[in-house]
C-alpha positions as CSV (number, residue, x, y, z in Angstrom):
1,L,-4.8,-6.7,-9.8
2,F,-2.4,-9.0,-8.0
3,F,-3.9,-10.8,-5.0
4,Q,-1.4,-12.6,-2.8
5,R,-2.2,-14.8,0.2
6,A,0.1,-17.5,1.6
7,P,0.1,-19.8,4.6
8,A,1.7,-18.3,7.8
9,D,4.7,-20.6,7.4
10,R,5.6,-19.8,3.8
11,S,8.0,-17.0,2.6
12,L,7.7,-15.2,-0.7
13,H,9.8,-12.8,-2.7
14,I,8.0,-11.4,-5.7
15,Q,9.4,-8.9,-8.3
16,H,7.0,-6.8,-10.5
17,T,8.8,-4.9,-13.2
18,I,6.7,-2.7,-15.6
19,T,7.8,-0.6,-18.5
20,L,5.4,2.0,-19.9
21,A,6.0,3.4,-23.4
22,K,5.0,6.9,-24.5
23,D,1.3,7.7,-23.7
24,A,0.8,4.3,-21.9
25,R,-1.3,4.0,-18.8
26,L,-1.0,1.6,-15.9
27,R,-3.5,0.8,-13.1
28,F,-1.9,-1.7,-10.7
29,I,-3.4,-2.9,-7.4
30,L,-1.6,-5.2,-5.0
31,A,-3.4,-6.9,-2.1
32,S,-0.9,-8.6,0.1
33,L,-2.5,-10.7,2.9
34,G,0.0,-13.1,4.3
35,G,3.0,-15.3,4.6
36,A,5.8,-15.7,7.2
37,H,8.1,-13.4,5.3
38,T,6.7,-11.6,2.3
39,E,8.5,-9.1,0.0
40,H,7.0,-7.4,-3.0
41,N,9.3,-5.2,-5.2
42,I,7.3,-3.1,-7.7
43,R,9.1,-0.9,-10.2
44,S,7.3,1.1,-12.9
45,N,9.4,2.9,-15.5
46,L,7.6,5.6,-17.5
47,Q,8.5,7.2,-20.8
48,S,7.0,10.5,-22.0
49,Q,3.3,11.2,-21.1
50,A,2.9,7.8,-19.4
51,V,0.7,7.4,-16.4
52,S,1.3,5.0,-13.5
53,D,-1.2,4.7,-10.7
54,I,-0.3,2.0,-8.1
55,D,-2.4,1.1,-5.0
56,I,-1.0,-1.2,-2.3
57,L,-3.0,-2.7,0.5
58,A,-1.3,-5.0,3.0
59,Y,-2.4,-6.8,6.3
60,A,0.0,-8.6,8.6
61,R,-0.7,-10.2,12.0
62,G,0.9,-12.6,14.4
63,T,4.5,-13.3,13.5
64,E,4.2,-12.3,9.9
65,H,6.7,-9.9,8.3
66,Q,5.8,-7.9,5.1
67,R,8.1,-5.6,3.2
68,I,6.7,-3.7,0.2
69,I,9.0,-1.6,-2.1
70,V,7.3,0.5,-4.8
71,A,8.9,3.0,-7.2
72,N,7.6,5.2,-10.1
73,E,10.6,6.0,-12.2
74,F,10.0,8.9,-14.7
75,D,12.5,8.8,-17.6
76,G,10.3,10.9,-19.9
77,S,8.6,14.3,-19.8
78,H,5.0,15.1,-18.8
79,G,4.5,11.8,-16.9
80,S,2.1,11.5,-14.0
81,G,0.6,9.1,-11.5
82,E,0.3,8.3,-7.8
83,I,1.4,5.7,-5.4
84,T,-1.0,4.9,-2.5
85,M,0.2,2.5,0.2
86,K,-2.1,1.4,3.1
87,A,-1.2,-1.3,5.6
88,V,-2.5,-2.8,8.8
89,A,-0.2,-4.5,11.4
90,A,-1.4,-6.4,14.5
91,E,-0.2,-8.8,17.2
92,N,3.6,-8.5,16.9
93,A,3.5,-8.4,13.1
94,T,6.0,-6.2,11.2
95,I,5.3,-4.2,8.1
96,S,7.8,-2.1,6.1
97,L,6.6,0.3,3.4
98,N,9.2,1.8,1.1
99,G,7.9,4.1,-1.6
100,M,10.0,6.1,-4.1
101,I,9.4,8.7,-6.7
102,D,12.4,9.0,-9.0
103,I,12.3,11.7,-11.6
104,G,15.2,11.5,-14.1
105,P,17.0,14.2,-16.0
106,H,14.4,14.0,-18.9
107,G,11.4,14.0,-16.5
108,R,10.4,17.6,-17.0
109,A,6.7,18.6,-16.3
110,T,6.1,15.4,-14.2
111,D,3.1,15.6,-11.8
112,T,3.1,12.9,-9.2
113,Y,2.8,12.0,-5.5
114,L,3.2,9.3,-2.9
115,T,1.0,8.6,0.1
116,Q,1.7,6.0,2.9
117,E,-0.7,5.2,5.7
118,V,-0.2,2.5,8.3
119,L,-2.7,1.4,11.0
120,M,-1.3,-0.2,14.2
121,L,-4.0,-2.3,15.9
122,D,-2.0,-2.7,19.1
123,P,1.3,-1.6,20.6
124,T,3.1,-4.9,19.8
125,A,2.9,-4.2,16.1
126,K,6.0,-2.9,14.4
127,V,5.8,-0.5,11.4
128,D,8.2,1.4,9.2
129,A,6.9,3.8,6.5
130,V,9.7,5.4,4.4
131,P,8.7,7.7,1.6
132,G,11.4,8.8,-0.9
133,L,11.7,11.5,-3.5
134,E,14.6,11.9,-5.9
135,I,14.4,14.7,-8.5
136,K,17.1,15.3,-11.2
137,T,15.4,18.1,-13.2
138,N,13.4,21.3,-12.9
139,D,9.7,22.1,-13.5
140,V,8.1,19.2,-11.7
141,K,5.3,18.7,-9.2
142,A,6.1,16.0,-6.7
143,S,5.2,15.4,-3.1
144,H,5.0,12.6,-0.5
145,S,3.5,11.9,2.9
146,A,3.6,9.2,5.5
147,T,1.2,8.6,8.5
148,V,1.2,6.0,11.2
149,T,-2.0,5.8,13.3
150,R,-2.5,3.6,16.4
151,V,-5.9,2.3,17.6
152,T,-6.1,3.4,21.3
153,E,-8.0,2.2,24.3
154,E,-10.1,5.4,24.0
155,D,-11.0,4.5,20.5
156,L,-12.2,1.1,21.5
157,F,-14.1,2.5,24.5
158,Y,-16.1,4.7,22.1
159,F,-17.3,1.5,20.4
160,A,-17.8,-0.4,23.7
161,A,-20.1,2.4,24.9
162,R,-22.3,1.6,21.9
163,G,-22.4,-2.1,22.6
164,I,-19.8,-3.1,20.1
165,E,-17.4,-5.8,21.3
166,Q,-13.6,-5.0,21.1
167,S,-12.8,-7.7,18.6
168,E,-15.7,-6.5,16.3
169,A,-14.5,-2.9,16.7
170,R,-11.0,-3.8,15.6
171,G,-12.4,-5.7,12.6
172,M,-14.4,-2.6,11.7
173,Y,-11.2,-0.5,11.8
174,V,-9.4,-2.9,9.5
175,K,-12.2,-3.1,6.9
176,G,-12.8,0.6,7.0
177,F,-9.1,1.5,6.7
178,L,-8.5,-0.8,3.7
179,G,-11.9,-0.7,2.2
180,D,-11.4,2.6,0.3
181,L,-8.7,0.9,-1.8
182,T,-10.8,-2.2,-2.5
183,A,-13.6,0.1,-3.6
184,K,-11.4,1.2,-6.5
185,I,-11.3,-2.4,-7.9
186,A,-13.5,-2.4,-11.0
187,D,-14.6,-6.0,-10.7
188,A,-17.1,-6.0,-7.8
189,A,-16.8,-9.8,-7.3
190,L,-13.0,-9.6,-6.9
191,A,-13.3,-6.6,-4.5
192,E,-15.8,-8.6,-2.4
193,Q,-13.4,-11.6,-2.4
194,I,-10.6,-9.5,-1.1
195,M,-12.7,-7.9,1.6
196,A,-13.9,-11.4,2.6
197,A,-10.2,-12.5,2.8
198,I,-9.4,-9.5,5.0
199,G,-12.3,-10.4,7.3
200,G,-11.3,-14.0,7.4
201,K,-7.7,-13.1,8.3
202,Y,-8.8,-10.9,11.1
């Protein structure tokens, strides 16, 4: 688990490079919650029968810019794993998600996929979700998807009709959207800390 939170006036560029030997397993979770300009570059290189599961959650608001680049690179056969990227952008913030599955010439029998989901809390937010897939061999299972969802006035009206204030409704959207990834964190105290930070940022 890598939990990153910086003041709104600070910029960060963080490189994560992981090499997985034969039969190795990786479970990597990144929670990126702030900074003026923040970039994470995560590259996981897999040898035969290695497994790389990477979850990304990000939240940007105000004038923040976040760019997250993630790649699973399969250099051996029978590798597997998934990349799941979820992000929320609000109030003129910018989020860019770049995900890549790269299966090399020796990556036969790889089974992998990439999912990107972005939630726009208002029309001023700017988002960019770019999934990539590069395959240099046969006999693989690989797929990717990207979805951008906007919270509409109709959505907020539904909450208002039930006596829920607009600001509270937006907070519920954020926590609900990102909460399924924090639920995967084995340490309950850390998961609670991250959810509290998400709520505090909102």
